[in-house]
C-alpha positions in Angstrom: -17.0 4.8 82.1 -18.1 7.4 79.6 -15.6 8.9 77.1 -15.8 12.4 78.7 -15.0 11.0 82.2 -11.6 9.5 81.2 -8.5 11.0 82.8 -5.8 8.5 81.8 -3.5 10.4 79.4 -2.2 7.1 77.9 -5.7 6.3 76.9 -6.3 9.7 75.4 -3.2 9.4 73.3 -4.3 6.1 71.8 -5.9 5.9 68.3 -9.7 6.1 68.2 -10.8 5.4 64.7 -10.4 2.0 63.0 -8.1 3.3 60.3 -5.8 4.8 62.9 -5.4 1.4 64.7 -4.8 -0.3 61.3 -2.0 2.2 60.5 -0.4 1.8 64.0 -0.4 -2.0 63.5 1.1 -1.6 60.0 3.9 0.5 61.5 4.7 -2.0 64.3 4.3 -5.4 62.6 6.5 -7.1 60.0 4.9 -7.5 56.6 4.0 -11.1 57.1 2.0 -10.8 60.3 0.3 -7.6 59.3 -0.6 -8.9 55.9 -2.1 -12.0 57.4 -4.6 -10.0 59.4 -5.1 -7.2 56.8 -5.4 -9.2 53.6 -8.4 -10.7 51.9 -9.1 -13.2 49.2 -7.9 -12.3 45.7 -8.5 -8.7 44.8 -10.2 -8.0 48.1 -13.6 -7.4 46.5 -15.4 -9.3 49.3 -13.9 -7.1 52.0 -15.0 -4.1 50.0 -18.5 -5.6 49.6 -18.7 -6.0 53.4 -18.2 -2.3 53.9 -20.2 -1.1 50.9 -23.2 -3.0 52.3 -23.2 -0.9 55.5 -22.8 2.3 53.4 -26.0 1.5 51.5 -28.1 1.9 54.6 -28.7 5.2 56.4 -30.0 5.7 59.9 -33.2 7.7 60.2 -33.2 9.1 63.7 -36.3 10.0 65.7 -36.5 13.1 68.0 -38.1 14.2 71.2 -37.6 10.8 72.8 -36.6 10.2 76.4 -33.0 8.8 76.1 -31.8 9.6 79.6 -31.3 5.9 80.3 -29.8 3.6 77.8 -29.6 -0.2 77.8 -27.2 -2.2 75.6 -28.0 -5.6 77.1 -29.2 -8.6 75.1 -30.1 -12.2 75.9 -28.7 -15.2 74.1 -29.2 -18.9 75.0 -30.4 -17.9 78.4 -27.5 -15.7 79.3 -27.7 -11.9 79.8 -24.9 -10.2 77.9 -23.9 -6.6 78.7 -23.3 -5.6 75.0 -24.6 -6.8 71.6 -21.2 -7.8 70.3 -18.6 -10.5 70.8 -14.9 -10.5 70.0 -14.7 -12.7 66.9 -12.5 -15.8 66.8 -9.2 -14.7 65.4 -6.4 -17.3 65.5 -2.7 -17.1 65.8 -2.7 -14.1 68.1 0.9 -14.7 69.1 1.9 -13.1 65.7 0.4 -9.9 67.2 1.4 -10.1 70.9 3.6 -12.5 72.9 0.7 -13.4 75.2 -1.6 -14.1 72.3 -5.2 -14.8 73.1 -4.7 -14.3 76.9 -4.8 -10.5 76.3 -8.3 -10.2 74.6 -9.6 -12.9 77.0 -8.4 -10.8 80.0 -10.0 -7.7 78.6 -13.2 -9.4 77.8 -13.5 -10.6 81.4 -12.8 -7.1 82.7 -15.4 -5.4 80.4 -18.1 -7.9 80.2 -17.7 -8.5 76.5 -18.1 -12.2 75.4 -15.2 -13.8 73.6 -15.2 -16.5 70.9 -11.9 -18.3 71.2 -10.4 -19.5 67.9 -9.7 -23.2 67.3 -6.3 -22.2 66.1 -5.4 -20.1 69.1 -1.8 -20.0 70.1 -2.8 -20.4 73.8 -4.7 -23.6 74.8 -8.4 -23.2 75.6 -7.9 -24.1 79.3 -5.3 -21.4 79.9 -7.6 -18.8 78.2 -10.5 -20.0 80.4 -8.4 -19.5 83.5 -7.9 -15.9 82.5 -11.6 -15.4 82.0 -12.9 -17.1 85.1 -16.7 -16.9 85.0 -16.9 -14.5 82.0 -18.9 -15.6 79.0 -16.8 -17.4 76.3 -17.6 -19.6 73.3 -15.3 -22.0 71.5 -14.9 -22.0 67.7 -14.4 -25.4 66.1 -12.8 -26.0 62.8 -14.1 -29.5 62.5 -11.2 -32.0 62.3 -11.3 -35.0 60.0 -10.7 -37.2 63.1 -13.9 -37.8 65.0 -12.1 -38.7 68.2 -10.2 -35.3 68.0 -13.5 -33.5 67.4 -14.9 -35.2 70.5 -11.8 -34.3 72.5 -12.1 -30.6 71.6 -15.8 -30.6 72.4 -15.3 -32.2 75.8 -12.3 -30.0 76.7 -14.3 -26.9 75.8 -17.3 -27.9 77.9 -15.0 -28.8 80.9 -13.3 -25.4 80.6 -16.5 -23.5 80.8 -17.2 -22.5 77.2 -20.9 -22.1 76.9 -21.4 -22.6 73.2 -19.7 -24.1 70.2 -19.2 -22.2 66.9 -18.6 -24.6 64.0 -16.9 -22.7 61.2 -17.3 -24.2 57.8 -16.4 -21.5 55.3 -12.6 -22.3 55.5 -12.3 -26.1 55.1 -9.5 -25.0 52.7 -7.7 -21.7 52.7 -8.7 -19.1 50.2 -6.4 -17.5 47.5 -4.8 -14.8 49.7 -2.5 -12.8 47.5 -0.9 -10.8 50.4 0.2 -14.0 52.2 1.4 -15.5 48.9 3.4 -12.3 48.2 4.9 -12.4 51.7 5.4 -16.2 51.5 3.9 -16.3 55.0 1.7 -18.8 56.8 2.0 -18.5 60.6 1.1 -22.1 61.3 4.3 -23.3 59.8 6.2 -21.4 62.5 4.1 -23.1 65.2 1.6 -20.3 65.8 -2.0 -21.3 66.4 -1.2 -24.7 67.7 -2.2 -24.2 71.3 -5.2 -26.5 71.3 -3.6 -29.2 69.1 -0.3 -29.5 70.9 -2.2 -29.9 74.3 -4.7 -32.5 73.1 -4.2 -36.1 74.1 -5.9 -37.5 71.0 -3.8 -35.3 68.7 -0.6 -36.1 70.5 -1.3 -39.9 70.4 -1.2 -39.6 66.6 2.4 -38.3 66.5 5.5 -40.4 66.3 7.4 -37.7 68.3 6.1 -34.9 70.5 5.9 -31.5 69.0 8.9 -30.2 70.9 11.0 -32.8 69.2 9.4 -32.6 65.7 7.4 -29.5 65.4 7.1 -29.6 61.6 5.4 -33.0 61.5 3.0 -31.9 64.3 2.1 -28.7 62.4 1.5 -30.6 59.2 -0.8 -33.1 60.9 -2.8 -30.2 62.5 -3.1 -28.5 59.1 -4.2 -31.7 57.5 -6.9 -32.2 60.2 -8.2 -28.7 59.5 -8.2 -29.1 55.7 -11.5 -30.9 56.0 -12.8 -30.5 52.4 -15.2 -33.5 52.7 -17.2 -31.9 55.6 -21.0 -32.2 54.9 -24.3 -31.6 56.5 -24.2 -35.2 57.8 -21.0 -34.4 59.6 -22.5 -31.3 61.1 -25.4 -33.4 62.4 -22.9 -35.8 64.0 -21.3 -32.9 65.9 -24.8 -31.9 67.0 -25.1 -35.4 68.6 -21.6 -35.1 70.3 -22.4 -32.0 72.5 -25.3 -30.7 74.5 -23.9 -27.1 74.4 -25.7 -24.6 72.1 -24.3 -25.2 68.6 -23.9 -22.4 66.1 -22.9 -22.6 62.4 -20.5 -19.9 61.2 -20.0 -19.1 57.5 -23.5 -18.9 56.2 -24.4 -16.4 53.4 -27.2 -18.2 51.6 -30.7 -18.5 52.9 -31.1 -22.1 51.8 -28.0 -23.0 53.9 -29.5 -21.2 56.9 -32.6 -23.5 56.6 -30.4 -26.6 56.2 -28.4 -25.6 59.3 -31.5 -25.4 61.4 -32.8 -28.7 60.0 -29.5 -30.4 61.0 -29.5 -29.1 64.5 -28.0 -25.6 64.6 -29.1 -23.5 67.6 -27.8 -20.4 66.0 -26.4 -19.0 62.7 -23.5 -16.7 62.1 -23.7 -14.9 58.8 -20.0 -14.6 57.8 -17.7 -14.6 54.8 -14.6 -15.0 57.0 -13.9 -11.3 56.9 -13.6 -11.5 53.1 -10.6 -13.8 53.5 -11.9 -16.9 51.6 -13.9 -16.2 48.4 -13.1 -13.2 46.3 -16.2 -11.5 44.8 -18.6 -12.9 47.3 -21.7 -11.3 48.7 -21.3 -8.9 51.7 -22.6 -10.2 54.9 -25.1 -7.3 55.6 -26.4 -7.9 52.0 -27.1 -11.5 52.9 -28.5 -10.9 56.4 -32.2 -10.0 55.5 -32.8 -13.1 53.4 -31.2 -15.3 56.1 -33.3 -13.8 58.8 -36.4 -14.4 56.7 -35.3 -18.0 56.0 -34.7 -18.7 59.7 -38.2 -17.4 60.5 -37.3 -16.7 64.2 -36.4 -20.3 64.9 -32.8 -19.5 66.0 -30.8 -16.3 66.7 -28.8 -14.9 63.8 -25.5 -13.2 64.4 -23.5 -11.2 61.9 -19.7 -11.2 61.3 -17.4 -9.5 58.9 -17.0 -5.8 58.3 -18.1 -4.4 61.7 -16.1 -1.3 62.5 -18.3 1.2 64.4 -21.3 1.5 66.6 -23.4 2.5 63.6 -22.6 -0.8 62.0 -23.8 -2.7 65.0 -27.1 -0.8 65.0 -27.6 -1.4 61.3 -27.1 -5.2 61.7 -29.5 -5.3 64.6 -32.1 -3.3 62.7 -31.9 -5.9 59.9 -32.5 -8.8 62.3 -29.2 -9.8 63.8 -29.3 -10.7 67.5 -25.6 -9.7 68.0 -22.5 -9.1 65.9 -18.9 -10.2 66.0 -15.9 -7.8 65.9 -12.6 -8.9 64.5 -9.9 -6.8 62.9 -10.4 -3.7 65.2 -9.2 -5.6 68.3 -6.5 -7.5 66.3 -4.9 -4.2 65.3 -5.2 -2.8 68.8 -3.6 -6.0 70.2 -0.6 -5.5 68.0 -0.4 -1.7 68.5 -0.9 -1.4 72.3 -1.5 -4.8 73.8 -4.0 -5.0 76.7 -4.4 -1.2 76.8 -5.2 -1.1 73.1 -7.8 -3.9 73.2 -9.5 -2.3 76.2 -9.6 1.1 74.5 -11.2 -0.4 71.3 -13.8 -2.2 73.3 -14.6 0.8 75.5 -14.8 3.1 72.5 -17.1 0.7 70.7 -19.4 0.3 73.7 -19.5 4.1 74.2 -20.1 4.8 70.5 -22.9 2.2 70.2 -24.6 3.8 73.2 -24.2 7.3 71.7 -25.6 6.1 68.4 -28.5 4.4 70.1 -29.5 7.5 72.0 -29.0 10.0 69.3 -31.1 7.8 67.0 -33.9 8.3 69.5 -33.9 4.9 71.1 -33.1 3.9 74.7 -32.7 0.2 74.4 -31.7 -2.3 71.7 -35.2 -3.9 72.0 -36.5 -0.7 70.3 -34.3 -1.3 67.2 -36.1 -2.6 64.1 -36.1 -2.0 60.3 -37.7 1.4 60.8 -34.3 2.7 62.0 -33.0 2.5 58.5 -33.5 3.7 54.9 -31.7 2.1 52.0 -29.9 4.2 49.4 
């Protein structure tokens, strides 16, 4: 449904712009949960770099084009997707809403937007899959140290209908996050984000007592599994052998790493700096994208994560070679501020804005988007 056709007053009274959703979330959430989503590494320079990179490109529209019909569909790994963006894997959604990841999963199923479920979701992957039914969903894997636990996660994901695995490797240890340090806040210590661990038979078999009897020990073991600082290309190649699902590597910002990912079996690459939450002073993802696209040489699809806020951002990423993008903080703030209604409003606005941007740029389908759309400042 187009923006001008809406009649629901509750929708009309919701925020529209990203900064408005951010402010609403700030007003509603306690300092710890809000800071966990909002904060970046160190001084926040990488978060700033993500946005500055988009600002350096300007769209150069064409006129007198037939834009009466618009098409936002794309194809990835043999699946037709209705829009060129996914909801990014954001963990511990229970700090934002009591139902956690069930809310964005439900909205994605309703709207046709694919969802990447976080490894550290508060809800187990099977329960999220039940909400989504046949809708497209991928599973993010923070590779555990324990190979049997890795195998269990992969098998559970496939059985639950997740159609790709996103191995995230830029956070094998947590970055220096001053906001969280100031608030003395780490949601995992309260039991958030443990949905997949606390329901996994391999993980549970390692515990002396079940989580309901000794939550602290269970949480510490889960955190130790995720603190996989010895993860190497050889370990990624092992994961490749353990699943026949499409395998993407998330956290790439260097063109040499993109080539290594392909050589070690990656079916796709996600250019990401973890939303600026890991390494302060790092390169913005849109800055990194052109070199990575060149390095990949069309062998695998390239997706872009970190810093996407508007439809214009999506078009700029596609023009520079991305096949699709991932959207994170916008839906997280909406989840906190207005639950299911908020997440749905953010998605519908982003779809509508992307379609408007496409048409006003003089293009009628995403297949017409290329580097000629942009000029660099």
